[in-house]
C-alpha positions in Angstrom: 0.2 0.2 0.2 1.4 3.6 -0.8 0.3 6.4 1.8 1.7 9.8 0.5 0.8 12.8 3.3 1.0 16.6 1.9 2.5 18.7 5.0 5.4 18.1 7.0 3.7 19.3 9.9 2.9 17.8 13.5 -0.4 16.6 12.2 1.1 15.5 8.8 3.5 13.6 10.4 1.6 12.1 13.3 -0.5 10.3 10.8 2.7 8.6 8.9 4.3 7.7 12.2 1.0 5.5 13.2 0.9 4.3 9.8 4.6 3.4 9.7 3.9 1.6 13.5 1.5 -0.6 12.2 2.5 -1.4 9.1 6.5 -1.8 8.1 5.9 -2.5 5.0 4.2 0.3 3.5 5.4 3.0 1.0 4.7 6.0 2.9 6.4 9.7 1.6 6.0 13.1 2.9 5.7 16.2 0.9 6.9 19.6 2.5 6.7 22.6 0.5 9.0 24.7 3.1 12.7 23.5 4.3 11.8 22.8 7.9 9.6 20.1 9.2 7.7 19.6 12.6 8.9 23.1 14.3 6.9 24.8 17.0 5.4 28.1 14.9 4.1 28.9 18.7 7.4 29.6 19.9 8.5 32.2 17.0 7.7 35.1 18.8 10.1 34.1 21.4 12.7 33.3 19.6 12.4 36.9 18.2 12.9 38.5 21.5 15.6 36.3 22.3 14.1 34.1 25.1 14.5 30.7 23.1 18.3 31.4 21.8 18.3 28.7 19.2 15.8 28.6 16.9 16.8 25.0 15.9 15.2 24.1 19.6 12.0 25.0 17.6 12.7 22.2 15.8 11.2 18.8 17.4 13.0 16.6 14.5 14.7 17.0 11.1 13.9 15.0 8.2 16.8 13.1 8.7 16.0 11.9 12.0 12.7 11.0 11.1 13.7 8.8 8.4 15.9 7.2 11.0 13.5 7.0 13.6 10.6 6.2 11.4 11.9 4.6 8.0 9.9 7.6 6.2 11.2 9.7 3.6 10.3 13.6 4.0 11.1 15.7 0.8 11.4 19.2 1.8 11.0 21.8 -0.7 8.5 19.7 -3.1 5.4 21.6 -3.5 1.8 19.7 -4.5 0.6 21.7 -7.5 -2.5 19.5 -7.6 -4.2 16.3 -6.4 -6.3 13.9 -9.2 -8.7 12.2 -6.7 -10.2 10.1 -9.7 -6.7 8.7 -10.5 -5.7 9.1 -7.4 -2.5 10.8 -8.3 -0.7 13.6 -6.8 0.9 16.5 -8.9 4.6 17.2 -7.3 7.0 20.1 -8.0 10.9 19.9 -7.0 11.5 23.6 -6.1 15.1 22.9 -6.3 15.4 21.5 -10.0 11.7 22.5 -11.2 11.0 19.1 -11.9 7.2 18.0 -11.9 6.6 14.3 -11.1 3.6 12.8 -10.3 2.9 10.3 -7.2 0.2 7.6 -7.3 -1.4 6.8 -3.7 -3.6 4.3 -1.8 -4.4 6.7 0.9 -4.0 10.4 1.2 -3.6 12.7 4.2 -3.9 16.3 3.7 -2.0 18.1 6.5 -1.4 21.9 4.7 -2.1 23.9 7.7 -2.8 27.3 8.0 -1.5 30.6 6.1 -1.8 34.1 7.3 -5.0 35.8 6.5 -4.7 38.8 3.7 -6.6 41.5 2.8 -5.9 43.0 -0.5 -5.9 46.5 0.7 -3.1 46.0 2.9 -1.2 43.5 0.8 1.5 45.8 0.3 5.1 44.6 -0.5 8.2 46.5 1.2 10.3 45.3 3.4 9.5 47.0 6.7 6.3 44.6 6.3 6.6 42.1 8.6 4.3 38.6 9.2 5.2 35.9 11.4 4.1 32.9 10.4 7.2 30.3 9.6 10.5 29.9 10.5 11.8 32.3 7.4 9.8 35.1 8.7 11.0 34.9 12.3 14.7 35.1 10.7 13.9 37.8 8.6 12.0 40.0 11.3 15.3 39.3 13.9 17.9 39.8 11.1 15.8 43.8 10.8 15.9 43.9 14.2 19.8 43.7 14.4 21.4 47.0 14.0 18.3 48.1 11.9 17.5 51.5 13.5 14.3 50.5 13.6 11.9 53.0 16.3 8.8 52.5 15.9 5.9 50.0 14.9 2.6 49.5 14.1 0.8 45.8 15.2 -2.2 45.4 12.7 -4.5 42.6 14.3 -4.8 42.2 18.2 -5.0 38.5 18.4 -2.4 36.0 19.8 0.7 36.6 17.6 0.5 40.3 18.0 0.0 39.9 21.6 3.2 38.3 21.9 5.1 40.1 19.2 4.4 43.5 20.8 6.4 42.1 23.9 9.1 40.6 21.4 9.8 44.3 19.8 9.4 46.1 23.0 12.1 43.9 24.4 14.7 44.4 21.4 14.6 47.9 22.2 11.6 49.5 19.9 9.3 51.4 22.9 7.1 53.4 20.3 5.1 50.7 19.8 0.8 50.6 18.3 -1.3 47.9 18.2 -4.5 48.3 16.5 -7.5 45.8 16.2 -11.0 45.4 16.6 -10.6 43.8 20.4 -8.2 42.2 22.4 -9.3 38.4 22.0 -11.7 38.8 24.8 -15.4 40.4 24.2 -15.9 41.1 28.4 -14.6 43.0 30.8 -11.1 40.8 30.7 -10.2 42.7 27.4 -9.9 45.8 30.4 -6.9 43.8 31.9 -5.2 43.6 28.4 -5.0 47.1 27.7 -4.2 47.8 31.1 -1.0 45.5 30.6 0.0 46.7 27.4 -0.5 50.4 28.7 1.2 50.0 31.6 4.7 48.8 29.3 3.9 51.7 26.9 2.5 50.2 24.1 -0.5 52.6 22.6 -3.4 50.4 22.4 -6.1 51.1 19.2 -9.3 49.8 18.9 -12.1 49.9 16.7 -10.6 51.0 14.1 -10.2 49.4 10.5 -6.9 49.4 7.9 -8.3 50.9 4.7 -4.9 50.9 2.8 -1.2 51.2 3.6 1.6 52.9 1.6 5.0 53.9 1.4 6.2 57.1 2.7 10.0 56.0 1.7 12.3 53.0 1.8 12.2 53.2 5.7 8.6 54.8 6.2 5.0 53.3 6.4 1.5 54.7 6.6 -1.6 53.5 7.6 -4.7 55.3 6.8 -7.7 54.4 8.1 -11.3 54.1 6.7 -12.4 57.0 9.3 -9.6 59.2 7.7 -7.3 59.0 10.2 -3.7 58.1 9.3 -0.5 56.5 11.5 3.3 56.4 10.6 5.9 54.2 11.6 8.9 52.7 11.1 7.7 49.2 10.2 4.5 47.3 10.5 4.0 44.1 11.3 0.9 42.2 9.9 -1.0 39.6 11.7 -5.0 39.7 11.3 -5.8 35.8 11.4 -5.1 32.3 10.1 -6.8 30.9 7.1 -6.8 27.3 5.6 -3.8 26.3 3.3 -6.2 24.8 0.8 -6.5 26.9 -2.2 -5.4 23.9 -4.5 -8.3 22.5 -3.3 -10.9 25.2 -4.1 -11.9 23.6 -7.5 -11.9 20.1 -6.6 -14.8 17.7 -5.4 -13.3 17.8 -2.0 -15.6 19.4 0.5 -15.2 22.6 2.0 -16.3 25.4 5.0 -15.1 28.8 4.0 -11.4 27.0 2.7 -11.3 24.4 5.6 -11.3 21.1 4.4 -14.6 19.3 6.1 -13.8 15.9 8.1 -15.7 13.7 10.3 -14.8 12.3 13.6 -12.3 10.1 11.8 -10.7 12.7 10.0 -12.3 11.2 6.7 -13.4 13.8 4.3 -16.0 13.2 1.5 -13.7 11.4 -1.1 -12.9 7.8 0.1 -9.6 7.5 1.4 -8.6 11.0 1.5 -8.1 12.4 5.0 -7.6 15.6 6.1 -6.0 17.0 9.5 -4.9 19.9 11.3 -4.9 23.7 10.5 -6.4 23.0 6.8 -9.7 21.0 8.0 -12.7 21.7 10.1 -13.3 20.6 13.8 -16.4 19.4 15.8 -16.9 22.3 18.6 -18.6 20.5 21.5 -20.8 23.4 23.1 -21.7 25.2 19.1 -22.6 21.7 18.2 -21.7 22.3 14.7 -18.2 22.1 13.1 -16.1 25.2 13.4 -12.3 26.6 12.0 -10.2 26.5 15.1 -6.2 25.9 13.9 -4.4 25.4 16.9 -1.6 22.7 17.8 -3.6 20.6 20.2 -6.2 19.5 18.1 -3.8 19.4 14.9 -2.0 16.5 16.4 -4.8 14.5 17.7 -6.6 14.6 14.3 -3.6 13.6 12.9 -2.8 10.4 15.5 -6.2 9.6 14.6 -6.3 9.8 10.8 -3.1 7.6 10.9 -4.9 5.0 12.8 -7.8 4.6 11.4 -5.9 4.4 7.5 -3.4 1.6 9.7 -6.7 0.0 10.5 -6.4 0.5 14.1 -9.1 0.5 16.3 -9.6 4.1 17.3 -12.0 6.7 19.5 -13.6 8.9 17.4 -12.4 12.7 18.1 -14.7 14.0 20.4 -13.8 18.0 19.3 -12.8 20.7 20.9 -14.5 23.6 23.4 -12.6 26.4 22.4 -9.9 26.7 24.9 -6.4 28.6 24.1 -4.3 30.4 26.0 -1.6 33.5 25.2 0.5 35.6 27.4 0.8 39.6 27.4 4.2 40.7 29.1 3.1 39.6 32.7 -0.4 39.2 32.4 -1.6 35.1 31.3 -4.6 34.8 29.8 -7.3 32.2 29.0 -10.3 31.1 27.8 -12.6 28.3 26.7 -16.4 27.8 25.9 -18.3 30.4 23.8 -19.3 33.8 24.0 -22.7 35.0 24.9 -23.9 36.2 21.8 -23.1 32.8 20.6 -25.1 31.5 23.5 -28.2 33.7 22.8 -28.2 32.0 19.1 -27.9 28.7 20.7 -31.6 29.3 22.3 -29.9 29.8 26.2 -30.6 32.2 28.4 -26.9 33.3 29.2 -26.0 35.0 32.7 -22.5 35.6 33.5 -20.0 36.8 36.6 -16.7 38.4 36.6 -14.8 38.3 39.6 -11.5 39.7 40.7 -9.8 37.9 43.5 -6.2 37.2 44.5 -4.3 34.4 42.5 -2.6 32.6 45.8 -3.0 33.3 49.6 -2.9 36.8 50.7 0.6 36.4 52.7 2.3 34.4 50.3 4.7 36.3 47.8 3.7 36.5 44.2 6.6 37.3 41.8 8.9 40.1 42.7 8.0 39.7 46.4 4.6 41.3 45.7 1.5 40.2 47.7 -1.9 39.8 46.5 -2.0 39.7 43.2 -5.1 39.7 41.4 -6.6 37.2 39.2 -9.9 37.8 37.4 -12.3 34.8 36.2 -15.6 35.2 34.0 -18.2 32.5 33.4 -20.9 32.1 31.1 -23.7 30.2 31.8 -27.2 29.2 31.3 -29.4 30.5 34.1 -32.6 27.5 33.8 -29.9 24.5 33.6 -27.0 25.7 35.1 -24.7 24.4 32.5 -21.8 26.2 32.1 -20.8 27.8 28.5 -17.8 29.8 28.6 -15.2 31.1 31.0 -12.3 33.2 30.9 -9.5 34.2 33.0 -6.5 36.8 33.5 -4.2 36.1 36.5 -0.3 37.4 37.3 1.4 34.2 36.3 0.9 30.8 34.1 -0.1 29.2 37.7 -3.4 31.0 37.7 -3.5 31.3 33.9 -3.9 27.5 33.5 -6.9 27.4 35.8 -8.6 27.6 32.4 -8.1 24.2 31.9 -10.2 23.2 34.8 -13.0 25.0 33.4 -12.6 23.7 29.5 -12.7 19.9 31.5 -15.7 21.3 33.0 -17.2 22.3 30.1 -16.2 19.1 28.0 -17.8 17.0 31.0 -20.8 19.2 30.7 -21.0 20.6 34.2 -23.6 22.6 35.8 -22.6 25.5 38.5 -23.3 23.5 41.2 -20.8 21.0 40.0 -18.2 23.2 40.1 -18.9 24.4 43.2 -18.4 21.1 44.2 -14.9 20.3 42.9 -12.0 19.3 45.4 -9.5 21.6 44.0 -5.8 21.5 45.7 -4.7 24.6 48.0 -1.7 25.6 49.7 -0.4 29.2 50.0 2.0 29.3 46.9 -0.4 27.8 44.7 -4.1 29.3 45.6 -6.3 30.7 48.6 -8.4 28.2 50.3 -11.1 29.8 48.3 -10.0 28.8 45.0 -11.0 31.6 42.5 -13.2 29.5 40.4 -15.0 28.0 43.3 -15.5 31.8 44.3 -16.8 32.5 41.2 -19.0 29.4 41.0 -20.6 30.2 44.1 -21.3 33.6 43.0 -22.8 32.2 39.6 -25.1 30.0 41.5 -26.4 32.7 43.2 -27.8 33.9 39.7 -29.1 30.9 38.6 -32.9 30.3 38.5 
C-alpha cells in the first residue's frame, strides 16, 4: 500500500508515524513545501525576543532523524500543485530542480496547515512589512531588528500573535509601538485587563479602527490610512490579522470545504474515499456550538493527525470528540485563557445566558507573588445558562502561569457538561503558594449559583 502525506507539520507526521508503526512494509512519502518540518511556530515570538536563543530548539525533529527513526522519507522543498482524486495521483514540483512529477497513492492525508489571512487593500510589498508565520519569517524579522535602527512599529491585528510579538519588539529596544485591532481577543471586561497591561508597558492601543490601505512614505517609513480618515506612521508594520486554511489548490475539486477548511468527520475522513485531512487545513467539531468550526491550534492538530493515521492503518481508534474552544496566551506579565462560547453565541443557540466576573487573589494573601509582591489579582469570568445551570464559557487573566492555566479546569468542566453546582463541589487543591483556601474558580461558581434560577 502507498500513503502520501501533504505537509510535514505535526499533523502530517503524526499520521505518517501511526501508519508506519502498524505497517513497516508500506510505502510512505511526506511532501513539504518549505525547508523545515515539525517545528513549534507558537515559539517564534520567543525566538525573536531572545527568550529562545537557538531557533533549532523550535524544531521537534529533522527530516534526517525522521527517516532514521520512522523509516519515512520527508521531501522538503516539494510543493504539491494539484491532486487528481479520481486517478489517485498527486502532482508535485521539486522547487530545487523545477522538476514536476506524479506520485500515485492508495491513501492520502492532507495536512497543508494554515496561512496568514490577508486583505488585498493592505497587501503592500515592502521590506519593513513583517509577518510571523514561519521560521523564515522570524529570521527575517530578527535580522532586521539587529542594527536596523527601527524605532517605531504598528501591529495590525490584536490576536494571539501580535499580543506576543508586541512584547518581543519591546524587548528588542523598540519603545514606540501601537497595536490596532477590533478588540483584544476577549469580548468582555477581561479585555480591559489586557489593555491595562499593554499600556503599563508603554504600548499604545487603538481598538475599533480598520485599515483602509497601507502606503510607503519612503524606503524606511510606512503609513496606515484608516477608514475614518485618520492615519498613522511608523518605521515598520507587523501584520497578523488571522489564519486561514492553506487549501487553495483544492478549491476547484470535489473536496468539500467550509470557508476553505476541509470538512472532516470524527475519524478525519473527507467526502472522498481514502482521503483524510488533519490540522489547520481542516474543520473541527465544537462540542458547545455543536457544529464544525475552524479552530487552528496545535493540540487539536496533533490529535487529528494521530487519529487519521490509526484509521488508515486499520487500528481501532476512538473518534475525535472535538474541542470546547480553549486557548491561552501571554501579554507581558499577564497570563490569559478562554474556553467555550460567547454570550452572543449562547443566545443564538437558545440559551438564557448569565455571567459573573470576579477579581480575587491568585494565591494566599500572605504568600509573595512574583517580585515579592503580595495580593496580585486574577480575574475569572463564567458564562452559564441560568435555567439549566450549564457552564457555557469562561475567561481568566492572571499574574502568573499558575493562575492562567486554571482555564484548563474550566475547559474540563465544559467537556464534562458540568453545571455550576458541579463546579462548586470540585475538590481543588490548596496550599499558600498555589491558591487561596477558596480557589477563584470556586468563588466564581458560588457567585454564579446565586444568579441561576
